[in-house]
Each structure stands twice: as structure tokens, then as C-alpha cells.
N, C-alpha and C positions, 0 to 999 in steps of 0.2 A: 504494500500500500504506500503510495507516494505521500509527500508531506501535505499537499493540498487536500487529498482525500481524508487524511487523518484529521486535519483541522475541521473539515466538514462533519465528520462523524462525531466529533466531540460536541458539536452543537445540534446533533440529531438531524443533520442534513445529508445530502448526497443520495446515491442510488440505494435501492433496497438490497440488491444482490451483493454477495461478497466476491472479491477478486479470486482469480485462479490460485494465486499464492499470496501469502502474507497474513496479516491479522484478520481474523474473522469476527464479525459482529452479530449480535442477536437482535438488534433493533436500535432505535434512536437512543443515544446515551445521555442526552440532555434531560435534566430533571425539572426544568421550568415548564410551565404550561401556559396556555393562552389566557387562562383566568388570572395569571399573575402569581399563582401559588406554586411553590416548589414542593414536589411530591417525591420523597425518597421511599425506599422499600419499607422502612419502619412505619412511616406515616401512612402508607397505603394499607398496611395491616391494621391500622387503627380504625379504618372504615369497616363498619359491621358487615357490609355486603362482601367485601374482599375477604375478611376473616371467615365468614360463613361458607363462601364458595371454596376457599382453600381447605377448610376443615372437612367439609363433606366429601370432596374428591379424595383428599389424602386418606381419610379414615376408611372410606369405601374401598379404595384400591388396596391399601395395606392390610385391611381386615380379611380379605379373601384368602383362602388357603392356596399356597403356591406349591405345586407338585413337580417333581422331576421324574421323567419317564424314560424308559429304554425301549427302543423298537425291537421287535422280534422278527425272525425271518419270514413269518407268515403275515407280516404287516400288522400284527396286534401289538399291544404295548403292555408294559408292566412297570410299576413304581420301583425306583431304585431302592436298595436297602440302606440301612443307616450308616454303612461304612463308606458310602460315596461322599466325596468331598463337597459336592453341591448340596446334598441333603444336610450335612453338618453345617454348612454355611448359612442356609436359610431356615434351619429348624433348631439349631443349638446356639451358635455364636458366630456372627459375621466378623467380629473383632473382639478385642479384650475388654471393652467397656460398654458395649451395646447389646441389647437383645435383638433377635430377628425382627420383632415388631417395631422397635425403636429405629432400627436401621432403615427399614422399608418406609416408615413414616417420614424420616428425615430426607431420604432421597426423593420420595414422591412429592413432598412439599416444595423442594427445590425445583422439580420439574414443573409443578403447577405455577409457581410464581415467576421463575426466570426462564422457563422454557427449556432449561438444561439442568442436569444434575450430574455431579462428578464424585467419583470415589476412587481413592488410591488403592490399587491392587498390589497385594504381596503374593508372589508365586513361590512355589518350591524350587529347589535348585534345578530340577529338570524342566521347569516351565510347563508342567503337565497338570498341576493342580493348584487352585487358588487357596491360599492359607487364610487370608483376611482381606476385608475391604473397609476402608475408613472414609467417611464422607468428607468432601472438601467444600469450602464456601464458593459458590458460583460467582459472586461479585468480585472475588480475588483472582479469578481464572481468566487467562487470555489464551486463545487458541490460535496457533500459527499453522497455516497450511503450506507445507513444503512439497518438494518433488517426491519425497519418499514417504509421505503420509503426514499425519498430524503431530504437532509438538505442543505440549501444554506447559505454559508458563504460569506458575502459581506464586502469588505475592505473599510473603511471610514477614515476620518481624526481623528475621535475619537475612532478608533479601529474596531474590527471585529463585525459585526452584524449578528446574526443567525436567519434565517427565515425557517419556516416549508414549506413543499410542498404546503400546502393550501394557503400560502401567496405570492407565486411567480407565475406569468404568464410566462411560459417558452415555447417559440417557438423554436423548434429544427429542423434542416434540415437533410440532408443526413447523416445516422448514421449506425454504426455497432452493437450497443447495444441498441438503442432506448432510451438512457438516455442523451447522449450528441451528438449534431450535429458536424460533422467534419468541421473544419475551413478552408475555401478556402485560407485565408491569410497564414495560417501555411504551407499548402501543396504546395502552389505556390511560396514560397519565393525564391527558386532557379531560377525559371523563371523570377521573378521580379528582382532578383539580377542582371541578365544579362541585363535587361532593364535599371536598374539604372546605371550600368556600362557604357552602351552605351550613356545614357543621360549625364553622367559625362564627358566622353571622348569628346562628341560633345561640351559641354559647355567650356571645357578647350581649345579645338581647336579654337573656336570662340574668347575666351579671349586672345589667343596668336596671334590674327590677321590672323589665318589660316596658320601661319608659323610654321613648326615643330621645335622641340628642337634639340640640337646638342651638340658636344663636341669641345673643343679647343685642338689642338695637337701641342706640342712643340718638337723641334728636339733634346732636351737634357733633362737630369734629372734636376728637380728644387729642391732647398732647401725649407725648411719649410717657411722661410721668403718670398722667391720668390712666393710660392704658395699663400700665404696670399695676397701679392701685386697683383698677377695676378687676384685673385678672386675679389679684389676691383676694379682693373682697367677695367676688362671686365665684370663687373656685368650687364651692359646694354646689353650684348650679347644675353640674353634670350629675345625672341621675345614676347612682350606684346602689348596690344592695345596702350600703351603710347609711346613705343619706337620702334615699328616694322618698322617705316619709317625713323628712324634716321640713320646717317652714322656711320658705324663701322670701326675702325682703328685697324688693327692687326699688331703687331710689332715682330721683332726678329725671323722671320721664323714660327710664330704660324699660324695654319690653323684651319678653322672652318668647321666641317663636320656634316650635319644633320644625326640623327640616328633614329628618330621616324618613325614609319610606317605610311604612308599616310592613310587618311580616305578611299580612294578607295581600297588600299591593304587590309584593315581590313574589307571591305564590310560593313561599318557602316550603310549606308542607308538601305541595304538589311536586315541587322540584326535587325534594329529597326522596319522595316516593318513586319518581321517575328514574332517579339514579340507581335505585335498587335493581330494576330490570335491565338497565344499561350495563351495569357491572356484571350481572348474572349472564348477560348475553356474551360478554367477552370470554367467560369461563365455561360456557356451554352448560350452565346449571339451570334447570327449570325454576322459575321464580317461586313456586310454592315450596320448594325445598329450603329456601332461606326465609320462609314465613312471610313472603310477599303474596298475600291471597286477596288483596283488595278487589282485583278484577278477575279472580279465578273461581271457577265452580268445579275444579278438578278433584275436590276431596271426596267425591262420590265414586261412581263406578269407573271413572276414567283415570283414577290415581294409579292403578296397577300398570296401565298402558304407558303412562308418563314415566314411571319408574323403569319400565323396559326400554323406553326410548332413551332415558338417561344412561342406561347401561350400554346400549347399542351405539349411540352417537357421541358419547362423552367418555365414559369409563373404558370402553373397549380400546380406545387409542392408547391410554396409559398402560393397560394390561399388555397390549401388543409390544409397546416400548420395552417393558420389563422382559417379556419372553424372548424377543429378538436380541435384546442386549445380553441376556444370559447366554444365549446360544452362540452368538458371534464374538463375544468379548471375554467370556469366562470359561470357554471350552477350547481345547486344542483342535486344530482342523480335523484331525483323525476322529474326534468324538462327535462332531456336529451332525453326522448322519445317523448316529446311534442314539443320541440323547437329545431331549428337548424339555423345555419348561412349559407349564400350562397352569393357569388359574382355574380353580373350581368355582364357577359362578353359580352353582346350584344353591349355595347358601344365600346369595343375593336374590335369587328368583323364588325362594321359598314362599309359598302362598299360605292361605288359611288351612285349617285342619280338614275341612270338608273337601276342598279342592285337592289337597295332597292325598287323601284317602281315595278319591276317584281316580287320580292319575296312577297311583300304585296298583289299584285294582286292574286297570286297563293294561298296565305294563306286565303284571304277573300272569294275566289271562291270555296274553298274546306272546308269551315267551321272550319278552324284552328284558325282564328282570326276574331273578329268582326271588322266592319269598324272603330269604334272609337279606338279600340286597334291599328289598322294600322295607323290611323291618328296621334295617339300619338307618334309613332316612328319618324314622320317627323315634330313634333311640331305644328300640326294643332289642332284647337279647336274641341271639341266634337260636334256632330250633333244629332238632334232628330231622334230617330229610328235607331241609329247606333250601338246599343248594342245587336242586335240580330245576331245570326250566320246564314249565308246564304250559299247556295250551288247551283251549276249548276245542272239542271235536264235533260240536253240533252245527258247524258251518261246512256245508258240502256243496259241490257243483250241482246245478239243477238237473243235469242229465243223470246224476247218480242218486237222486233223491229217492226214487222208488226202491232201489237196491238196498239203501241204508235203512229204509223203513222196514223192509222184509227181514233184514238181518236183526234189527232191534226187536222185532216182534217174535222171531224164532228164539232169540236169546231169552226172552221173557216168557216163552211158552204160549205166545199169542199169535194169531194169524194177522197178516197185514190187512189194513183196512182197504176196502174196495172204493175206488173213486168213480 
């Protein structure tokens, strides 16, 4: 990246795409917004909508069971045993100080907010098994695209540490070049700036006891000394929580006139409500999931379909990022055809007891599941003889219907009915 492009990127300008080589960017780096408010990462998370969207995506993704499978020669699959390094990594300990749940939450939250998540990989001496992964802060990472692959520059208190592509577990989201995921925080800053402005205005209005500010009007020009004296004398004229109920005494023909626009005139409440759906749109979260139900009637029969849509159109992208990242970055090339990772979304799709019973009944009667597999879904113990697939036999082709009736009648000692 040349000097001119670097300067443009610092101000959030320039083209969207990254160059073939050099520093890669995930979006505008400027923190200023058109509303005049500076929105950094910490300030964005103070917005309830951003917090709610980040929380629900992170906890939904990290809460799903992540299984590691091995393909068999007949194209079936089986779960790896507990001796496999990926099982240990995602079920026991990814590093020396985090549980698997904490690790997946940290990485997923990075992916949600910055569009990229980074983890430092420690391999064994043979480079065949991953020993540990430690999350890195994405705001301190700079990705350099070179002729031989990606190089990661990570800023620390002791200076810049340089890591090869093999040493960094990189989850990347929605992207234009496949190298860096685009940052929702960067591209939604203008929207967040409006939300921050509305929050700031509301806070100041409450701090002033709900009384708007104003000006003092005098019927003649004042000298500099008189202006200073008036400022001292009427300092309490500004309505604050401490003095909003105090008596104001205006002398010498001075008049007080409010000039601030009322919250109703600014449509503050409507604006703040609108920003909820705007931020939810950036993160692909249905508004009802962040308690924005003012214009929603989806809490009835349509709620389940909305949840399925949330899984399909939002969560599935995060799940695929994890599964592809594990396969292509945490496995040697020789293992990628034999092993793969997959989330168990059944827990997310679990419905009410009546629907589960109907589904299990259909699956067991049509040889899709054994009875023990069905019992496991409702946390019931295994039973003897419950591992065999069974199917109904009362469904026969129409041209065989008479034969089957005769056989059944003879078996019961009865004659077939005449038609």
C-alpha cells in the first residue's frame, strides 16, 4: 500500500477492496461520524442494541455442541474418540486458562464485532497436532498480504510480533477479498453515532430536570464588567437537578426565554426506537430478539419460523466460519479429507414436547431413528432391544393389496373378504 492510500485509509476513505499485496483493511478506520460523535469499540458496546445483538449471536453460536467426525470408507461418519487432539481442544482445554466455552465465546464475539477473530496456534514439534490456541485482540492485529501468503503483525507492549499464517487461527466473516472480514463496527459507526447522540441528549435532558436551557435578555447593551457580574449573578439560571426547583430572581428588565427544542419536537423517542432496528439490521438479528416488539406481532405462531430464519440467514454463517476454519487451519493437509467439524443444531431447533413426540414417532415408525436414539432426544435411558430400526408394514402397493389381505386372513384363520 502506497503512502497516499495509507493516509486515505486512516480517514476511512479510498476504495473498498484491498490491494494484491501489503496491508489489508477490514473497513473504514476513522472513528468520527457524520453526527459529530466519535464512536470507538467500547462506546459502541454501551449501546443496548449493539450489546444485545453481540450477546445473542455469541451465546447462540458458542452454546451449540461442536463435534469432530471421521469419515469412513462407506461415506458414513463416526465421532472421534477422546484421544484426538481436536476433541481435547474443544471439549477439555483450548489453552491453560480458558474453558472451551470461554474460548469459543471470546473468538465468536471478536468475529461479531470486528468481522475477524484471531488466535495464536501452538503446534507440536511435528506440526501435526495443535496443542493450544490463545485469542488475540483484533484491534492490535495488522494483516500483511505477501507473495507467499499472509503475515500477521501483532502490537504488544514490547513491540510488534510477527506471526506466519500457520501460527494464526483466523476466523473471517463477510468479505470482498477472502482475506479480511468486513467490520460491522466500522461500517455502522454513522448509525451508532446517531444512537449515541440520542443517548447523550436524553441523559442531558434528565440531568437538567427535564427543563430546557435558555437565554437571558437585557433591554440595553452591557459593559464587559456588567456581563461578568450578570454571569455570576445568574449562574443558577441553568436548570440542573440541584437547582431546577429553586426560585429565580431576574432584575433590571432581564427576561428568560427557553431556546432548546423539546424532546417531543426532536422525536427523540421515535428516533431511539428506530435505531434499534437499524443496528439489528447490521447484525442480521430479528428485532424481536432484542425486545424491539413495538411493530411486531411475531410472538404468536410465526416466532418459530423467525427463529429458523435467524439460524439459516445469520447463525449459519458463523457456524460455517468455525467449521471451515477448523478444517483448513487446525488440521494437516493429510487429515482434511478424513476429519471435519460440525455443529449440532438440533438443540437450537428443539421444539415443544408435543411436536418432539410427533417427530420421534414418525422417525421411529419409518426406520429413520431407533427407539433408543429417540429416547435420547428426551433424556430417557436406553432400553433393551431399542437399537434396532423398525418400520410399519401396513403400507403396501395397490396391486399387492389383495394378496396381503388373503395372507393376513389365513394367518388369523379367517377367509379374505369378498369385494
